Structure formats: structure tokens, C-alpha cells
C-alpha positions in Angstrom: 0.0 0.0 0.0 1.1 3.5 -0.7 0.0 6.0 1.9 0.7 9.5 3.3 2.9 10.0 6.4 4.0 13.3 8.0 7.2 12.8 6.0 5.4 12.4 2.7 4.2 9.5 0.6 5.6 6.1 1.7 5.1 2.4 0.8 4.2 -0.2 3.3 3.7 -3.9 3.6 0.1 -4.7 4.7 -0.1 -7.2 7.6 -3.7 -7.3 8.8 -4.4 -3.8 10.1 -0.7 -3.0 10.4 1.4 -1.2 7.8 5.1 -1.8 7.9 6.9 1.2 6.4 9.4 0.5 3.5 12.3 2.5 2.3 13.8 2.2 -1.1 12.5 1.2 -4.5 9.6 -1.3 -4.4 10.6 -2.5 -7.8 14.2 -3.0 -6.8 15.9 -2.9 -3.4 13.9 -2.0 -0.4 14.0 -2.6 3.4 11.6 -2.2 6.3 12.3 0.9 8.4 10.9 -0.5 11.6 8.1 2.1 11.7 4.5 0.8 11.7 1.2 2.5 11.1 -2.5 1.6 11.5 -3.7 0.8 8.0 -7.3 1.8 9.1 -6.2 5.4 9.9 -3.9 6.4 7.1 -4.6 8.4 4.0 -4.4 5.9 1.2 -2.7 7.0 -2.0 -2.9 5.5 -5.5 -0.6 2.4 -5.1 1.7 3.5 -8.0 2.5 6.5 -10.1 2.7 5.0 -13.6 4.6 6.2 -16.6 1.8 5.0 -18.8 -1.6 3.4 -18.6 -2.6 0.9 -21.3 -6.2 -0.3 -21.4 -7.8 -3.2 -23.2 -11.4 -2.9 -24.6 -14.0 -5.6 -25.1 -12.0 -8.4 -23.4 -15.0 -10.2 -21.9 -17.5 -11.8 -24.4 -20.6 -10.8 -22.4 -19.5 -7.2 -22.3 -18.9 -7.1 -26.0 -22.4 -8.6 -26.4 -24.1 -6.0 -24.2 -22.5 -3.3 -26.2 -23.4 -5.0 -29.5 -19.8 -5.1 -30.6 -17.8 -7.8 -32.3 -15.1 -9.5 -30.3 -11.7 -8.3 -31.4 -9.5 -11.0 -32.9 -6.5 -9.3 -31.2 -6.4 -7.3 -27.9 -7.9 -3.9 -28.6 -5.5 -1.5 -26.8 -5.7 2.2 -26.2 -3.9 4.7 -23.9 -5.3 6.6 -21.0 -3.7 9.6 -19.2 -2.0 8.7 -15.9 -3.4 12.0 -14.5 -6.8 10.4 -14.4 -5.8 8.2 -11.5 -7.3 8.7 -8.0 -7.0 6.7 -4.8 -9.4 4.5 -2.8 -12.2 6.6 -1.2 -11.4 9.7 -3.3 -14.4 11.0 -5.4 -14.9 10.6 -9.1 -15.9 14.1 -10.2 -18.1 14.0 -13.3 -16.7 16.5 -15.8 -20.0 16.4 -17.8 -22.8 15.3 -15.5 -25.2 15.6 -18.4 -23.4 12.9 -20.3 -23.9 9.1 -20.0 -20.9 8.0 -17.9 -20.4 4.4 -16.8 -18.4 2.4 -14.4 -16.1 -0.5 -15.4 -14.6 -2.9 -12.9 -11.2 -4.2 -14.0 -8.2 -6.3 -12.9 -5.1 -4.1 -13.3 -1.6 -5.5 -13.9 1.3 -3.6 -12.4 4.5 -4.1 -14.3 7.6 -4.7 -12.2 10.4 -5.4 -14.7 11.3 -3.6 -17.9 10.8 -5.5 -21.2 10.0 -5.5 -24.8 9.0 -8.3 -27.2 8.2 -10.4 -24.1 7.2 -14.0 -24.9 4.1 -15.3 -23.2 5.9 -18.0 -21.3 8.1 -15.3 -19.6 5.4 -12.6 -19.3 4.5 -13.1 -15.6 8.2 -12.6 -14.7 7.6 -9.0 -15.6 4.6 -8.6 -13.3 5.1 -7.0 -9.9 1.5 -7.5 -8.8 -2.2 -6.8 -9.4 -4.6 -4.1 -8.2 -8.2 -3.0 -8.8 -9.2 -0.3 -11.3 -12.4 1.4 -12.3 -12.3 2.5 -16.0 -14.9 5.3 -15.7 -16.0 6.2 -19.2 -17.9 9.1 -20.7 -19.9 7.2 -23.3 -21.3 10.3 -24.9 -17.8 11.4 -25.9 -16.6 7.9 -26.6 -19.3 7.4 -29.3 -18.8 11.0 -30.6 -15.0 10.6 -30.9 -15.0 7.0 -32.1 -11.9 6.5 -29.9 -11.4 6.3 -26.2 -8.7 8.6 -24.9 -10.7 11.7 -24.2 -13.7 9.8 -22.8 -11.6 7.9 -20.3 -8.9 10.4 -19.3 -10.7 13.1 -17.4 -9.2 13.9 -13.9 -10.5 11.3 -11.4 -11.8 8.9 -14.0 -9.4 6.1 -13.1 -9.8 5.0 -9.4 -7.0 2.6 -8.5 -6.1 0.6 -5.4 -6.2 0.3 -2.6 -3.2 -2.1 -2.6 -0.9 -4.1 -5.0 -1.2 -7.8 -4.3 2.0 -9.5 -5.2 1.1 -13.1 -4.5 -2.2 -13.8 -6.3 -2.8 -15.9 -9.4 -4.8 -13.8 -11.9 -6.3 -16.6 -13.9 -9.5 -17.2 -12.0 -10.5 -14.4 -9.6 -14.0 -13.2 -8.8 -14.6 -9.6 -9.9 -17.7 -7.7 -8.7 -19.0 -4.2 -8.6 -21.7 -2.7 -6.5 -23.4 0.6 -7.3 -25.1 2.0 -4.2 -25.1 -1.5 -2.7 -26.7 -3.1 -5.7 -24.6 -5.8 -7.5 -24.1 -4.7 -11.1 -21.0 -6.6 -12.3 -20.3 -10.2 -11.3 -17.8 -12.3 -13.2 -14.4 -14.1 -13.1 -11.1 -13.3 -14.7 -11.1 -16.8 -16.2 -13.6 -15.3 -18.7 -11.0 -12.9 -20.1 -10.8 -13.4 -23.9 -7.1 -12.5 -23.9 -5.3 -13.4 -20.6 -2.6 -11.5 -18.8 0.4 -13.3 -20.5 -1.0 -12.6 -24.0 -1.7 -9.0 -23.2 1.8 -8.5 -22.0 3.2 -10.1 -25.1 1.1 -8.1 -27.5 1.6 -4.8 -25.8 5.4 -5.3 -25.4 5.6 -5.9 -29.2 4.3 -2.3 -29.6 6.0 -0.4 -26.7 8.5 -1.1 -24.0 7.0 -1.8 -20.6 8.6 -0.2 -17.5 8.2 -0.8 -13.8 5.1 0.9 -12.6 3.3 0.8 -15.9 -0.3 -0.3 -15.7 -2.5 -2.6 -17.9 -6.3 -2.4 -17.4 -7.4 -5.8 -18.6 -11.0 -5.1 -19.6 -14.4 -5.1 -17.9 -17.1 -7.8 -17.7 -20.7 -7.3 -18.4 -23.0 -5.2 -16.3 -21.7 -1.7 -16.8 -24.3 1.0 -16.1 -24.5 4.8 -15.8 -23.4 6.7 -12.7 -24.5 10.1 -11.3 -23.6 12.4 -8.5 -24.3 10.9 -5.1 -23.6 7.3 -6.2 -21.0 5.1 -4.5 -19.1 2.5 -6.5 -17.4 -0.5 -4.8 -15.3 -3.0 -6.6 -14.1 -6.3 -5.1 -11.6 -8.6 -6.7 -11.0 -11.9 -5.0 -7.6 -12.1 -3.3 -6.9 -8.3 -3.7 -9.4 -6.4 -1.7 -12.1 -3.7 -2.3 -11.9 -0.3 -4.0 -14.6 2.3 -3.1 -15.2 5.7 -4.6 -18.1 8.2 -4.4 -19.3 10.1 -7.4 -19.7 13.9 -7.4 -20.6 16.5 -10.0 
């Protein structure tokens, strides 16, 4: 977990309700400082500050069907601005409340090792861990632009966190989203059309991946509009729960 201390942002190992502060580079050499914090009483920050954010569209069959779209033969990738990222419990502020804007629960890959042209059989060696993302999307602008960058890059439109889980197998995790306590998305990552190793291979053929880069792997069916006053909660098995209110 990345969190705020009186000395500034720090990383910590989560052990129950205890945060054990770290010093150094989480993607390289680090050590425990000996200081501990109560994880329930800290300001949680986005778990990483990425150099780039790559997202994958239509990567669950049921989501492609609900949007009346053909399933891409290859992973459909696009870029999103890192400045859209906000932390657990921070609000998503709707830039255009009059537009149709929807939630999208997603498993997010955190890259931990630089690489290009990475073969699938070595792909997971380049993964540091996994976190939860919400690919909030302005559908009005997405359909108008016929591409995704503007619709998905407004400030606060990429909630992320609250932790990076480094010891989870991403192949079959439950992924769920509740909107105001009502279950809207309920699926498993085993239903991804293009799994994590393939995504890393295909993306790294196009661009070099660096530690801290993020890959949003796609959302399952059940996306729905959000409005000011709503609360979105995403749970991914083995990782945790990401909660964000919506404001205008």
C-alpha cells in the first residue's frame, strides 16, 4: 500500500491492520524501516504513479455482447492519461454530469520489470502484482470521438487501489462491482478473452514496458450509468475492495 505520512508518501507492507513502512524502490531494493502505522487510519494514495496506462477494450464476451460489438481478434488496446488516477475513497468528479458516464470494474496489472517483445511464457516474470481499477468512461464522448482517450482520461476517471497484491494468481479471480449497494457486475477473470500473458506479449511488441506501468485488462458485463451521489465499490478476490463516491 502507498500511503501518506508526516514525512510524505511512503510504501508499506500490509499485515492485517498493520502497515510496515518501507524505504527504497519497491521494484528494486527496499527494506523495512521499523516504523508501523495503523492501516485503518492512514490516507491511502494511489498504489503506484505510472509512466503510462494501457487499457484493453471488449475483453469479456458478455461485455462485447451487451455493447453489440464484435469480439476483437486481437487485444484492442488504447492509452489513458495517468493524470486520471485517484485513490481509494477519493471521489470521481463528473466533468460532464449531463453525459452518459459508466463504471467499469477491472483487474489491473502492475509491471515490475522492464521488457519489450516479451514471450508469453516469460510474461509473468515482468509482473510486480495486481490491483483494482475502475475504468470510468464518458460514453457520450466515446461514441462521438469513435476512440477512447478523451472519454476515459478526465481527472479522477481512473480510481485505482487500494493495494498491490503480489502473491495472487490472476487466472480465475472473482470480480464484482456494487453501485449504491446493488450488485451490477459479477464475473471471473477466467472469462477474459485475452489473458494477462498474452496482453503483455502483444503490448510489449508495440511499446517497452517499464516498472510501474499499468495494464487495465478489460471489464465484464453489467456496466451502467453513474451520477452524482452514487457510490461504487469493486471487489476482486484475493486483492481487496476499492470504493469511490461520485460527485458533479
